[in-house]
N, C-alpha and C positions, 0 to 999 in steps of 0.2 A: 428776715427775708424768707419768703415761702417759695417753694417750687411752683411751677405753673399748675400742676395737677392739685397740689395742696390748696392753692388759691381758689381753683375751680370748685373743689369739694367743699371748702369752707363757705364759699358763696352760695352753693346749692343747699347746704344744710341750713344756713341762716335764712335763706329765702323760703324754704319749705316750712321751717318752724314759724316764721312770721305769718305765713299765709294760712297754715292749717293747724298750728300748735302741736304737731306730731312730727317726730324725727323721721326722716326717710329711711326706708329699709336698705339693706346692703344691695339687694337687686336693683332698687331704684337708683342708688348711688353709682352702681356699676354701669347701668345703662346711661345715666347722665354724663359720665366721664368717658364712655365708650371703651371701657376696660373689659378684658376677656375673663377675668377671674375675680372672686371676692377677696382673695389674698392681697391683691393690690390695694383694695379699699381698706383692708385691715391695717396695712403698713402706713397708709396716708393718715388714717385716724390716729394711730399710735404717735406719729410724728406731730400732728396737731395737738394732741393731748399733752405730750411731753413739753411742748413749747408754750402751753398755757392758753391756747386759743379755744379749746373745747374741753369738756369733761364728760365721762360716761356716768350716768346716774345708776347707783347700785340697786339691784333687785327689781329692775324694770327692763323689760325687753324694748329694744329699739329706742332707748332713752339717751339722747345726747343733748348737751346744753352748751350754747355758744357763750364763751366768757369775754371774748374781745375780738375785734376785727383789725386787720392791718390799716394803717393810716390811709393807704391808697385805695381801700375798698369802700366805696360809697353806696353800699346796698342797704344801709340802715344802721341803727345803733345796736351795740351788743346787747344780748339778753340781760346780762348782769355785769357789773364792773368786776374786773379781775381782782382777786384778793391776794396780795403778796404778803409774805412774812416780814419783809423789810423793804423800806423805800430805798435802800442802798443799791446803786447801780453804777459801778465804776466804769470808766472808759479806758483811758490810758493811765497806767500806774508809773510814776516817775521813780528815779533812783532814791536811795536813802530810806528804804522801807523800815518802818518801826515795827510793824506787825507782819510776820511771815509765817506761813505754815509749810513745812516740808513734807514730802511724801517719799517713800523708799526710792532710792536712786537719785535723790535730789538733796545733796548736802547743803546746809544753810550755814553761812559764816556766823561768827560770834558778834559781839557788840561793836567791834572795830569797823570803821567804814570799809565797805567792800568795793572793788572795782566793778563797774557795771558795763554790760554789753547791750547793744540795741538789737532787738529781734523784731521781725515783721509781725504785726498783730493782724491775724487773718479772720477777723470778724467773730461772730458768735456761733457756738457749736451746740447742736442738739439733734435728735433724730429728725430727719427731714431737711436739714440745712443743705442747700445746693452746693455742689462742689465748686461752682464758680465763686462763691463767697470766700473760699479759702485761697483764692488766687489774688485777691486784692491786697497789695502790699503798701497802700498809701498811708497806713497807720503803723506805728511802732510802739514798743514798750521797752523800758530799761530794766534789765534783769541782772542780779548779782552774778558775776562770772563763776562763782563757786557752784552754781546750780547746774552748770552745763558741762558736758563732756567736750573737751577741747577739739577732738577729732571729728565730731559729728555736726550735722546741720540741725538747727532747731528753729521753731516758730512758736508763737503764742496764740491762744484762742481764749475768747471770753465764753464762759459757760452760760447757757440759756436754759433754764428749767431745773427741775428737782429730781431727775431720774437717777442721779448718782449720790444723793445726800447721805446714804448710809456708808459710803466710802469717804465721807468728809468733803465732798465736792458740792458746793452750793451755787445757786443762781447768782451770777455776778462775779464769781471767782475768775481769776486768770490762770489758765493751765499752761505749763511749758511742755512742749511736745518735741521729742527727738525724732526726726524724720527717719523712717525705716519701713521696709516692706515685709518685715518678719517680726514676730513677737512670741515670747514664751506663753505657754498655756496659763491662763489666769491673770495675764497682764491687762491693764486698762489701756485701751488703744483708741486711736482715731481710725475708724473703719469706713471704707467706701462700699456701699451696698448697691449691688446691681448697677454699678456704673453711674449712679445719679444722685445718691443721697449719702451724706456723711453723718456719723454719729459717734459719740464718745461712750463706750461701753466696755465691760470686762469680756475678754475673749476666752471662750472655752471650745476646745476641739473634742468632739465625741464621734469617734470613728471617721466616717466620711463627711460628717456634718460639722458645721460651725455654729456655735451658739453665741449670741451677743446678749450678755446679761446686764440688766439695770441693777443699781444698788438702791432699790426702793420697792418695797413689797407691793405697792400700788400699780406697778407696771409689769408687763409680761416679758419673759425671755423670748427672743426671736431666733428661730432656727433656719439656717440657710445651707445650701449646697456649697461645696468647696470652690466652685467657680463664681459664686455670687458675692463673695466678700473679699476685698483687698485691704490689707493693712496699709495705712498712710503714715503711721507714726505711733510711738508709744509714750505714755505719760511718764515724765521724769520729775516734775515739780509743780507746785501750786503756790500762788501768791494771793493774799487777801488784805484789803485795807478796811478800816473801821471808821 
């Protein structure tokens, strides 16, 4: 799911590429979306890139390539098919996991069958995922009770994109989030950015600024003011099936 502005920008980029063969400039994109600054365009492009809809071509100015379009966007075919490392794309993971990967703060039980608890599965998480997607509790996932702190509220998210691969978090993984509005420096968190976008990144505080760091050298660290980022939860576990 894309935000309205992301949808508009992707449509504009795709239309411009198909008509002229040249990527629109930041000024053209800013004018098309009626935004006041180029920083807003930069955030939208980063979100689209992390979710695999576009990519920036290296060593070329104004070079964007559309890799795929949402199913509900009928503006034309994508420029090239999206290339994924794996065709694996899990939805709901049931109990009795044979393959589990634990992260710090998420103890995983041994080979004996573990009691499972049901958590709401709040959709897919990546830069640009709208906050509304995290409120849909129509899906759920069974999680070993040993992964959760008994006194805290938790929810699950599916990872969309490769921005955190160097932290062992891959596209299609299910992450377990402990709901919290605070997190230690260096923690991987679900962060609400400027009240409208949610992303899974490592949190770094630098003076009065907050940095949201990807774990992928191909993506840039984003810097925000203290009032622009709200912690929505911190990562406590990860599950993966094969």
